[in-house]
C-alpha positions, 0 to 999 in steps of 0.5 A: 939564664945565669939568673935563673941558675942561680936561683935554682940552685939557691932553691936547691941549697934551701932545699938541702938546708935543715930547718931550725925546728925549736923544741917544744916549750910550755907558755912562756919558756923561750929558746935562743938558738946558739952556736956551738963556737959561741958556747963556753967550754964547747971545745975543752970538753971531751965529748966521746964521753957523751958520744958513748953515753948516747950509742948505748940508746936512747932507753930500754925497751919499755924504760923504767919510767914513761917519758917524753915521746923521743924524736925519730930524728933522735933514735936516728942520731943513736943509731949513727953514733953506733954506726961511728963508734962500730968503726973505732974510738974516734978523736975529740975532733971527731966526736965534737962535731958529731954533735955539732952536725946533727943538733940544733943547740938552743938555750932555754929559758925558763917562764921569769929567769934567765938560768934554769936550776940543777941539783943533785942525787946519788946511789946510797948504800946501806946496811941491810937485810933479806929477812926481818929482824930487830936490826932491820925490821922497815921493808922495802917493797916490790910493786904490787900487782894492783898498781896502775901508772897513769900513761899520757892521755889516760882518763880517770874518771873520778880521780884527782888527776895529780894521782900519777898512778893508781890502783886497779879494781873491780869496781874500777880505779881508786886511790893507791893507798899514801905513805901512812897507810902503806906504814900501818900496813895496808901492804901487809900479808902480800909477800911485797917485802924484799929487803929489811933496812934499819929504820924507816929515814934509810927508807926514805933516802931510797925512795928520794935518790930512786935507786940504791945498795943494799949490804947484806951482814953475810958482804954481798950487795943487792941492788935495787931499782925504782919500780913505781910509785903510789901515784901520790904528789911528793912532798920536798922534807927540806922545805918543810924543815927549813920553814918550821924551824926557820932553817935556811934553804941554802943551809938545808942540804940532806946531810942536815935532814937526815942527821936532824931525822935520825936524832928523834924517831918518833918526829921522823915518822911524822915528817916523813909521813907528811911525803904521800909518795911512797917508791917500790923497788925491785931487785937488780942482781944482774947488775955489774958493782962497776955500774951506775944505778940504772936510771928512768930510761932503763939505763945504767947512769954515770956519774957527773954526765947523766940528768934527770929531767921532766919527763913531760917536756924532754924525752930521753937520751937527748944530749943536753949542755950545762954549764954552772958550778958544782961543790967540790966536796972539801969546800969551795966550788969547780967549774962545770962545764960539758955535754951531758945526756939525759938518763932519768927522771924524777917526782920533783924535777919539773919545768924547762930547765930543771935537772938534777944531777948524778953526783955517784954512789955512796957516802962521799957521792951523797955528801956532794949531791946533798951540796948542789943546789946551783943556777946554771946556763942549759942548752938543748941539743935538739936533731936538725929537721930536713926540709 
């Protein structure tokens, strides 16, 4: 009788035990289940900050850029976070337990490497104008009406599978004009110009970062958010210049690339056109000045707490622990071990342990972001499944 009762109790406990279901990964990548208590720095972080970001939601509806499907369990935990904060600001221990009790912690190891890789990005600010002039001759464009972004499962017969967007025509879909075609007039006459900048280098930086602030001649500021791209594959100009001029990759910072481009307009035009990808923007005039830019999830980014991930693999709203070093900006490095929230994506952010860290806004953040090229430990917090 005792044995039967023990067996019944064991079965009940098994039924209530969360199932450790690993997140889906591409071939070759590995996920190792971790204990939060065994993660260096976990108890030293202030998880109240990412809890607040997480409670704001997994993503806007619709997000700014489509991403991987958000697991129902993640949506439910987001609601739990909002309910917790509605009762008042929790203490650090409560915030820490919130994540420990609802998530499994999986260290992600990409194919062929024990660690992931991190770069940095920022929200730049440039001078610009709402009207074209000799001082501001370079246009930023709104999203064209005939631009269609490929969704998961879309079949576009006859088009290169590498194209992420296309142009809708009366005859069907066709490749959208590439950067060179756009820069030589492919969009003229459509009234898509929304801002004018000093030169194509400023436009290139904005397109790489995906957002920006434009300071107008009267002192006003216009906020810009990503609204689409022409769908052609992205080419890294830093890598191209490094290979062409024999510059070690570790020395090819964003500052160095921009200085090279600014020094020679013809060289800049030809190099930039090697990147056929072209990004379109929209004005976001209701975005408060103190708010971070809007990421792919459609929500504001938080410096050193928001990351961009591969949107084909990871959902928006996913918490992730990173352990790495980051340039201090004034020389040297500092430890960065903290909980992040996946709120953005990028054309060059590909792979299960590849992230882009949002550093902040303005020139100082830009300098620091350009120095970030670091290996990291990447631990995904994946919703537990009740079985």
